[in-house]
N, C-alpha and C positions, 0 to 999 in steps of 0.2 A: 893238699888243697882242700879247703872246707866247702867251697861252693862247687856244685856240679856244673857241667858244661851247659845244661839247660838253664840253671839258675843264672849263670854268668850272662847268657844270651838275654834272658828276661830282664836282668838288671840293666844291661847296656841298652836294650831297646827302650826301657823306661826313661833312661837318661836322654837318649836321642829324641824321643818323642816330646819330653818336657821342654828341651831347648827349642826344638822346631815349633812347637805350639806357642811358646813365648815369642818367637819371632813374628808369628802371624798376628798376635794380639798386642804387641808392644807399641806404645805410643810415647815418644820422648816428651819430656817436659816442654811446654810451650814458652816458658819465660826466657827472656834474652839474657845471655851471659857474655857480653861483648869482650870483656878482658880475658876471661878463661878460654873463650872460643879462639881468640887470636893467639893466645899463648900455647894452647894444647891441641887445637883442631876440633872440628865438629865430631869427627869419628870417635875420638877418645872420650869426649864428653858424653856422647851417646852410649858408648860402652860402659862408662862409669855408672850412668843412670840405669842402664839395663841390668848390671850386676846388682845394684841396690834393689831394684824391683824384683829380680829373681830371688834374692835372699829373703824377701818378705814372705814369700809363700813356698820356700824350699821344703819346709816340713811336710806340707800336704801334697805337693806335686812330685817330690822326689823321695824323701826319707820314709814316708808312710807306705807308698807302694813297694819300695825296695824292702822295707821291713817285712811286709806281707809275703813277698816272694821268698825271702830267706826263711821265715818262720814256718812256712807250709810243709817243709820236709821233716820237721821234728815235732811239730805241734798240730793240734786239730782245731777246727772251728775258728780259723784265723780271720779276723776282720780289722779293717782300719776305718776310722771315723765312725765308730759304733756308738749308737745312743746308749747312755747309761740307764740302768733301771730307774723307774719313775716313782718309786715309793720308798719311804723310810719311816721307821717308828719314832714316836716322840721321845721315847726313852733313849734311843740311839742318838738322837739330836742333842739331848741333854748331856749325855756322856761325852759326845764329841766336843761340845762347848767347854765342858770341864777339862778335857785334855788340852784344848787350845789355850784356855786361861792359864793352866799350869805351865805350859811351854813358854807362853809370852812373858809371864812373870819370872821365869827362870827358876821356879821352885823344883822342877824335875827336868831330867834329860830325856830326849826322845828314846822310846823303847818300843819298837814295832810289835814285838811278840806280846808284850803286856797290853798295848793298846788294842790289838786285835782281840785278845781274850775279853777285855772290858766291853768292847762293842758287840762281840759275838753273843755274850750273855744276855744282852738286852735288845738284840736285833728284832725280836718279835713282840716286844713288850710295849704297852701303852697304846696310844692312838696311831693308826697307820695313816701317814700323810702323803699327799701327792707333792712331788718335788721336781724341779728341773735342774739336773746336774750337768756338769761339764762333760762333753762328749769324750769317749775313750779313744785316744789316738791309735793305739794298737792293742787288740784283744786277742788272746789265744788260750788254749787249754792243753794240759797234759792229762794223764789218766786220773790224777788225784787233785789237780790244782787249776784254778782259774787265774790268769794273769791279766792285769789291766795296767797299761803303760801310758803315762803322760809325757809326750816328747816336748822338750823345752829348748830354747835358744842356748847357745854355748855360753853366753854371759848374762844370765838372768839378773834382773834388778833385785837388790836386797829386799825391797818392800813387797816383792811378789812371793816370797817364801811362805808366808802365812797362808796365802791362797793355795799354793801347791799342797801344803800339808792338809788343809781342810778338804781339798778335793780327794786326796787319797783316803782320808778317813770316811768321807761320805760315800765314796765308791764301795768301800769295805762294808759299811752298814747296809747299803741298798742291795748289794750283791748277796750278803748273808740272809737278808729277808727274802730275796727272790729264789735263792739257790735251794732246790729241793733234793738234790742228789748228794749232798754232804761234802762237796769238794771244798778244799781250802781256798782262800782268796789271798792273792798277793798283788799289792798295788805298788807301782814304781814310778819314779821320775827318771827319765832317760835323757842324756845329753849326747847327741850323735858324735861329737868330736871334742877333743881337748884343745882349746885355743891357745893354751900356754905351752904346748909341746915344744921342746922336749922336757920342760919342767912338768912336775905333777899338776893335776888339776887343782885349782884353788878352791878347796871345799870348806874352808873355815867359816865362811859367811853363812853356810847352811847348817852348821853343826848344832846350833841350839834349837832348830826346828825339825830337821830330818834325821832319822836314824841312818847315818851314812852307810853303814854296812848292809842294811836290809832294805833301804828305800831309794838308793841312788846308784845308777850305773852310767859310767861315762866312757865314750869311745869304744875301745875294744871290749870292755866289760859288757857293754850292751850288745854289740853285734856278735861277739863270740858266744854270748848266752843264747842268742836266737839261732845261730847257725853252726856252732861248734868252733873249736880252736882254729885260729888263723882266718876266720871269716872277715874280720876288719881289714886285714892285709889284702885279702882277695878283693874286697870291695874298693879299696883305694886303687888297686890295679885296674879295676873296671872303669873307674872315673878317669884315670889317666889315659887308657886306650880310647875312650870315647872323646876325650879332649883332643887327642892327636888326630883322630879320624875327622872331627868336625872343625879343625882349626882353619882350614881354607874357607869352609862354608861360613864360619863366624867372621873371618876377616872380610870376605866379600860383602857380607850383610852390612857391616859398619862402614865400609868404604863409600856406600851410597850416600851417607850423610854429608860427605865432603862436596857432593855435587849439588846439594840443596842451597 
């Protein structure tokens, strides 16, 4: 077992709190669906809308706090929703744009290590500019390395990949400018689960923009990286136990909609 008893309790408490808080704030859509309502019932329509609403902010209300709980046993300075550094050098910006241009045109393949070295060389050169970068979903440190993780939906749109890549490069540049203790910087895109399971995750759409070996972790790759081998399996077991525990509570909540 990768998760300790304390971690399991923290994860399950986070899940229960998230669902119950959602019950308190949830307001079903006001628009009328007379055909669907008569066919499926008000309770099922309300449940469908609830699931859709929950999925919209599952990353911030569930995955981020769960990731924090898991990472705290193996890493230090763990934060979620952390503000990125606010400064970047003009030479780093120029280098990042050059990297992006080459990737978009297909003249080079993504190479994380090479890109880091290019950025690191110019991180302090040129004019230092104020910037507003994407917040860091999960941040943590080891003895020698700073990790910055961008949590993404299970099926990101193809058009978003360029933005993902630029975010990782900008985080790298800004962190190397700010980092005074000489730690390495690792930036990652993480996808919490594989929607194609049991088939492998469909990574080909990202291949021209992300260094798949060094910039992408999916499902067990991500969770086991945070907490050790079998963390992903333990996490799924946590979700199942909470689902069983709350089943009657969830059913009772949605039965109320049939009375309206």
